[in-house]
C-alpha positions in Angstrom: 18.3 -14.6 34.0 17.0 -13.8 37.4 13.5 -12.5 38.1 12.7 -9.7 40.5 9.6 -8.8 42.5 9.5 -5.2 43.6 7.2 -4.3 46.5 6.1 -0.7 45.7 5.4 0.7 42.2 5.5 4.4 43.0 8.4 6.8 42.1 10.9 4.9 44.2 9.8 1.6 42.8 10.3 2.8 39.3 13.8 4.1 40.2 14.6 0.7 41.7 13.4 -1.1 38.6 15.6 1.0 36.4 18.6 0.3 38.6 17.8 -3.4 38.5 17.9 -3.3 34.7 21.3 -1.7 34.6 22.4 -4.3 37.2 21.5 -7.1 34.7 17.8 -7.9 35.3 15.7 -8.1 32.1 12.9 -5.6 32.4 10.5 -8.4 31.3 11.5 -10.4 34.5 10.6 -7.5 36.8 7.1 -7.3 38.4 5.5 -5.1 41.0 3.2 -5.5 44.0 1.4 -2.3 44.9 -2.0 -1.4 46.4 -2.5 1.6 44.1 -0.8 0.9 40.8 -2.4 -0.5 37.6 1.0 -1.7 36.6 1.2 -4.1 39.6 0.4 -7.8 39.3 -1.2 -7.8 42.8 -1.4 -6.0 46.1 1.1 -6.0 48.9 -0.9 -8.1 51.3 -0.6 -11.0 48.8 3.3 -10.9 48.9 3.3 -14.4 50.5 1.7 -15.7 47.4 3.8 -13.9 44.9 7.3 -13.6 46.5 8.3 -17.3 46.3 7.7 -17.2 42.5 10.7 -14.8 42.0 14.4 -15.3 42.4 14.8 -12.0 44.3 12.6 -9.5 46.0 13.2 -5.8 46.8 11.1 -3.5 49.0 10.8 -0.1 47.3 8.6 1.7 49.8 9.8 5.2 50.8 8.4 5.1 54.3 11.1 3.7 56.5 8.9 1.9 59.0 6.7 0.4 56.4 9.8 -0.8 54.5 11.1 -2.4 57.7 7.8 -4.2 58.4 7.4 -5.5 54.9 11.1 -6.6 54.7 10.7 -8.5 58.0 7.5 -10.2 56.8 9.3 -11.3 53.6 12.2 -12.7 55.5 9.8 -15.1 57.2 8.7 -16.6 53.9 10.7 -19.7 53.0 12.7 -19.3 49.8 12.5 -15.5 49.6 15.7 -13.7 49.0 16.0 -9.9 49.4 18.5 -8.4 47.0 20.8 -5.4 47.3 21.0 -3.1 44.3 24.0 -0.8 43.6 23.9 1.3 40.5 27.1 0.9 38.4 27.9 4.6 38.6 27.9 4.5 42.4 31.2 4.0 44.2 31.2 1.6 47.1 34.6 1.0 48.8 35.8 -2.6 49.0 36.1 -2.1 52.8 32.5 -0.8 53.2 29.6 -3.1 54.0 26.1 -2.8 52.6 23.1 -4.6 54.1 20.5 -6.7 52.3 17.6 -4.9 50.7 19.5 -1.6 50.4 19.6 0.4 47.2 22.5 2.7 46.3 21.5 5.0 43.5 23.5 6.6 40.7 26.6 8.7 41.6 26.4 7.9 45.3 29.7 7.4 47.2 30.2 5.0 50.1 33.7 5.5 51.3 36.2 3.3 53.2 35.1 1.3 56.3 31.5 2.7 56.2 28.6 0.5 57.1 25.2 0.8 55.5 22.5 -1.2 57.2 19.7 -3.3 55.8 16.9 -1.8 53.8 18.4 1.6 53.3 17.9 4.1 50.5 21.1 5.9 49.6 19.8 8.4 47.0 21.3 10.0 44.0 24.6 11.8 44.6 24.7 11.0 48.3 28.2 10.9 50.0 28.7 8.6 52.9 32.3 9.5 53.9 34.7 7.1 55.6 33.9 5.3 58.8 30.2 6.2 58.8 27.5 3.9 60.2 24.1 4.2 58.7 21.5 2.2 60.7 19.0 -0.2 59.2 16.1 1.2 57.2 17.4 4.7 56.8 16.8 7.0 53.9 19.6 9.5 53.0 18.1 11.9 50.5 19.6 13.0 47.2 22.8 15.0 47.4 23.2 14.7 51.2 26.6 14.4 52.7 27.3 12.3 55.8 30.7 13.5 57.0 33.5 11.3 58.2 32.6 9.1 61.2 28.9 10.1 61.1 26.4 7.9 62.9 22.8 7.7 61.7 20.3 5.9 63.9 18.0 3.2 62.4 14.9 4.4 60.7 16.2 8.0 60.3 15.7 10.2 57.2 18.4 12.7 56.3 17.2 15.5 54.1 17.6 19.2 53.4 
């Protein structure tokens, strides 16, 4: 059984933890780092101490720039592996690519030949149609539709 350290214990972190459980992680093997949560085992600045103790790490911070910065710091720590999480009710085409550290939430669709960058949040019910390119560390909010061939620049947030 793999262990998972989640950076961020807010609403997005809790969503990520539930997705991790349905992806096969035991909830007893999941821990959080967060500066403001009593449920966390430590604070974010101590990630270099905690991250190597876990099989996988996921950055569940809603702010795109902060998520990028923390992900880049984690990648510099020897032995740390960022994980990608895809909810089992999501559809990801076999010809699509999904970057490390991305979460694809329930009922999302990533169609043929689309590319999702690193560290993205593809929220509940989002549709990324064929041949789209979603840049690194983007957040596509719940229910949004990226039409065929759409290009979304890195660090963008798409919402209603």
